[in-house]
N, C-alpha and C positions, 0 to 999 in steps of 0.2 A: 621125877614127875614135877617137882616144884620148878625145876629149870624149864621144863616144857611149858608148864603153866605160865612161867614168867615170859617165855618166848611167845606163847599164844597171846598173853596180855600185851606184850610189845607189838605183836602183829596186829592185834585188835586196835591198839593205839595207832599204829601206822595206817591201818585200814580207815579208822575214823578221820585221821589227818588227811588221807588221800580223798575220802568222801567229802570232807570240808573243802579241800583244794579243788575237787571235781565240781562241787556246788559253786564255788567261787569262779571257777573257769567257765562253768555253764552260764552263770550270771553275766560274766564278762562277754561270753560268746553271744548270749541273747541281746545284751546291750549293743554289741558290735553289729549283730544282725539288724536290730532296730535302727542303729545309726546308719548302717548301710542302706536299709529300706528308706530311711528319711532322706538320705543323700540321693538315692535313685528317684524318690518321689519329687524332690526339689529339682533334680536334673530333668525329669519328665515334665514337670511344671514349667521349667525354664524353656525346654524344647518346645512345648505346646505354646507358650507365650511368644517365643521367637518365631515359631511357625505362623502363628496368627499375625504377628507384626509383619512377617515376610509376605504373607498373603495380602495384607492390607497395603504394604508398600508396592507389591506387584500390581494390585488393582490401581493404585494411585499412579504408578509409572505408566500403565497401559492407558489410563485416562489422559495423562499428560502427553503421551505419544500420539493419541488420537487428536487431542487439541492441537499439537504441533503439526500433525498431518493436515488438519483442517486449515490451520493458519498458512501452511505452505501452499495449500491449494488456493486459498484466497489471495495470497501474495502472487501466485502464478497468474490467476485471473486478472488481478490488478495490473501486473506487468504486461499482460496481453492487451488489456484495455489501453494502457499508456502507449504501447506500440501502435495500436490502431489509431488512437488520437493523434499521435505524432505524424502518422501517414496522412490522416485527414487534414491536419494543419498544413502539411507540406503541399497537398493538393489544393487546399483553399488559398494558401499564400501564392502559389503559382497562378491560380485562376485570378486572384485579385491583382497580381502584378500584370498579367496579360490584359485584364480589364482596364487597369490604370493606363497601361501603354496604349491600348486602343483608344481610350478617351483622350489621352494626351495627343495622339495622332489626329483624332477627329477635331479636337480643339484647335490644333495647329492648322488643319485644313480650313476650319471655319474662320479662323483669324485671317488666313490668306484670302478667303472669299470676302470677308469684311473689308480688307484692304482694297481689294479690287472694286467692290461695291462702293466703298468710300471714294475711291478715285473716280469711278464712273459718276457718282453723285456730284462730286466737285466739278468734273468736266461738264455734266449736264447743267449744273447751276451756272457755271460760267457761260455755257451756250445759251441758257435762258436769259441771262443778263445781256449777252451779246445780241440775242434776238430782240429783247425789249428795247435795247438802245437803237437797233436797226429799225424796229417798229416805230419808235419815237422819232427817229430821223425821217422815216418814210412819212409818218403822220405830219411832221413839220413840212416836209417836202410837198405833200399833198396840199396842205394849207397854203403853202407858198404858191403852188401852181394854181390853186383855186383863186387866190387873190390876183395872181397874174392874169388869169383867164377873165376874172371879173373886170379887171382894169383894162384889158384889151377889148372888152365888149363895150 
């Protein structure tokens, strides 16, 4: 009996040791569960933060893409305006060149007319001078004839 009592006492001692070990293991398990839950919470917080940051980044990217699209549209409009202006400049340059050519031709024709008129004026002036000399000669002749007539009378 005493040996059984000793065995029971040893078993009770082992049971107490096992209970203590179980408590220690449970405490470690609870701490591990708390640590795990903390890690999961931190992971969830990090995922939520990254998700928020990703959403914000996506909004910013979409805004920048819209701005880029608007700028591309403005650039296209400006390029179209430049093309139109270049065409208008070409048309205006051609019109101006034609206008200058026509005026140059008209000026040349007017210069020819002026040369002809200048020659005609010179010829007319010479003719007037000739007629004045002839008139003067005739007047002198008339005077001379009148004097002769008077003398003959």
